[in-house]
C-alpha positions as CSV (number, residue, x, y, z in Angstrom):
1,M,0.0,0.0,0.0
2,K,2.9,2.4,0.7
3,K,4.3,2.0,-2.8
4,L,0.9,3.2,-4.3
5,I,1.7,6.8,-3.5
6,Y,5.1,6.6,-5.3
7,F,3.6,5.0,-8.4
8,G,0.8,7.6,-8.4
9,V,3.2,10.5,-8.1
10,A,5.5,9.1,-10.8
11,G,2.4,8.4,-13.0
12,I,0.9,11.9,-12.7
13,I,4.3,13.6,-13.2
14,L,5.1,11.6,-16.3
15,Y,1.6,12.0,-17.7
16,E,1.4,15.8,-17.3
17,I,4.9,16.3,-18.7
18,A,4.2,14.0,-21.7
19,K,0.9,15.7,-22.4
20,V,2.7,19.0,-22.8
21,Y,5.8,17.6,-24.5
22,F,4.0,15.8,-27.3
23,I,1.8,18.8,-28.3
24,M,4.2,21.7,-27.8
25,P,7.2,22.6,-29.9
26,M,9.9,21.2,-27.6
27,P,13.3,19.7,-28.5
28,G,12.7,16.4,-30.3
29,S,8.9,16.5,-30.0
30,Q,8.3,17.9,-33.4
31,R,10.6,15.5,-35.1
32,M,8.3,12.6,-34.5
33,N,4.7,12.1,-35.5
34,S,3.5,12.9,-32.0
35,I,0.0,14.2,-32.7
36,D,-1.6,10.7,-32.3
37,I,0.1,10.3,-28.9
38,A,-1.0,13.8,-27.9
39,F,-4.5,13.1,-28.9
40,L,-4.5,9.8,-27.0
41,L,-3.2,11.5,-23.8
42,N,-5.7,14.3,-24.1
43,S,-8.6,11.9,-24.7
44,W,-7.7,9.8,-21.7
45,R,-6.8,12.8,-19.5
46,W,-9.5,12.4,-16.9
47,P,-9.4,8.6,-16.4
48,L,-5.6,8.9,-16.1
49,R,-5.7,11.8,-13.7
50,I,-8.3,10.1,-11.6
51,L,-6.3,6.8,-11.5
52,F,-3.0,8.5,-10.6
53,W,-4.5,10.8,-7.9
54,A,-6.5,7.9,-6.5
55,M,-3.3,6.0,-6.2
56,I,-1.7,9.0,-4.5
57,L,-4.6,9.3,-2.0
58,G,-4.8,5.6,-1.4
59,G,-1.1,5.4,-0.4
60,A,-0.9,8.8,1.3
61,F,-2.2,7.9,4.8
62,P,0.1,5.0,5.5
63,V,3.1,6.9,4.1
64,L,2.4,10.2,5.7
65,T,1.9,8.6,9.1
66,G,5.3,6.8,8.9
67,K,8.7,7.9,9.8
68,M,9.8,9.7,6.6
69,K,6.9,12.1,6.3
70,W,8.9,14.8,4.5
71,L,9.7,12.7,1.3
72,P,6.1,11.9,0.3
73,A,5.0,15.4,1.3
74,L,7.7,16.8,-1.0
75,L,6.7,14.5,-3.8
76,L,3.1,15.6,-3.4
77,L,4.2,19.2,-3.7
78,V,6.2,18.4,-6.8
79,A,3.3,16.5,-8.4
80,A,0.9,19.3,-7.6
81,G,3.3,21.9,-8.9
82,I,3.9,20.1,-12.2
83,T,0.1,19.5,-12.6
84,Y,-0.5,23.2,-12.0
85,A,2.3,24.3,-14.3
86,T,1.4,22.0,-17.2
87,N,-2.3,22.8,-17.0
88,Y,-2.2,26.6,-16.5
89,E,1.3,28.1,-17.2
90,M,2.3,25.8,-20.1
91,A,-1.2,25.2,-21.6
92,A,-1.3,26.3,-25.3
93,D,-4.2,28.6,-24.7
94,T,-2.3,30.4,-21.9
95,M,1.1,30.5,-23.7
96,F,-0.3,31.7,-27.0
97,Y,-2.6,34.5,-26.0
98,H,-3.2,36.7,-29.0
99,P,-1.9,40.2,-28.6
100,S,-4.6,42.7,-27.6
101,Q,-2.8,45.5,-29.5
102,V,-0.8,45.4,-32.7
103,P,1.7,48.3,-32.6
104,Q,2.4,49.6,-36.1
105,Y,5.3,51.8,-37.0
106,N,6.2,53.7,-40.1
107,A,9.1,52.4,-42.1
108,G,11.5,54.9,-40.6
109,S,10.9,54.0,-37.0
110,N,10.2,50.3,-37.0
111,K,12.3,47.8,-35.1
112,V,12.1,45.0,-37.6
113,K,15.3,44.4,-39.6
114,A,15.0,45.1,-43.3
115,D,16.0,41.6,-44.2
116,R,13.1,39.9,-42.3
117,L,10.2,38.3,-44.1
118,V,6.8,40.0,-43.7
119,I,3.3,39.4,-44.9
120,G,2.0,42.6,-46.5
121,V,-1.7,43.4,-46.5
122,E,-3.5,46.3,-48.2
123,A,-7.1,47.3,-47.8
124,N,-8.8,50.5,-49.0
125,G,-5.5,52.2,-49.7
126,E,-4.0,51.4,-46.3
127,A,-1.1,48.9,-46.0
128,N,0.6,47.1,-43.2
129,A,3.4,44.6,-43.0
130,Y,3.3,41.9,-40.4
131,P,6.7,40.2,-39.6
132,I,6.5,36.5,-39.9
133,Q,8.8,36.0,-36.9
134,Y,6.0,37.4,-34.7
135,I,3.0,35.9,-36.5
136,G,4.6,32.4,-36.5
137,Y,4.4,32.4,-32.7
138,H,0.7,33.3,-32.4
139,H,-0.2,32.0,-35.9
140,Q,-2.6,34.9,-36.4
141,V,-3.0,38.6,-36.0
142,R,-6.4,40.3,-35.8
143,D,-6.3,43.9,-36.9
144,M,-8.2,46.8,-38.4
145,L,-6.9,47.9,-41.8
146,G,-8.5,50.5,-44.1
147,G,-11.6,50.6,-41.8
148,K,-12.1,46.8,-42.1
149,P,-11.3,44.0,-39.7
150,V,-8.6,41.7,-41.1
151,I,-7.0,38.5,-39.9
152,V,-3.5,37.6,-41.1
153,T,-2.5,34.0,-40.5
154,Y,0.8,32.1,-40.9
155,A,1.7,28.6,-39.7
156,P,5.4,27.7,-40.0
């Protein structure tokens, strides 16, 4: 029964890290066809979480009442911290918030180097250039151009 907490902690930590690793652009994750693994982990997220946290809770009482209380308590804190970080700080919808403002500068005062690739858009005689290095991160920019709403997209 005491080993249950350790298997649960290891399981939840590995699951939460793998869930983020296989969907986000991290070293090595984009070199493999990981979308199927990411989809599987996402589809089974609640049964896996329930299983691992049930294991943790099932083994917590005997371990926390034993002599080495600090080790399982530390592991619980690590598991909770990783669960929080991967679900709130590293979640794609949190990391890739779309900018609320799109600052535009005239050609003389812009900060983008002249050799950078841009996507140029013109509407009703007004033109803007959107640097690919910034659009590639968010994949889209919503803006007003020539009095019309526009969306500029780019996926590297």
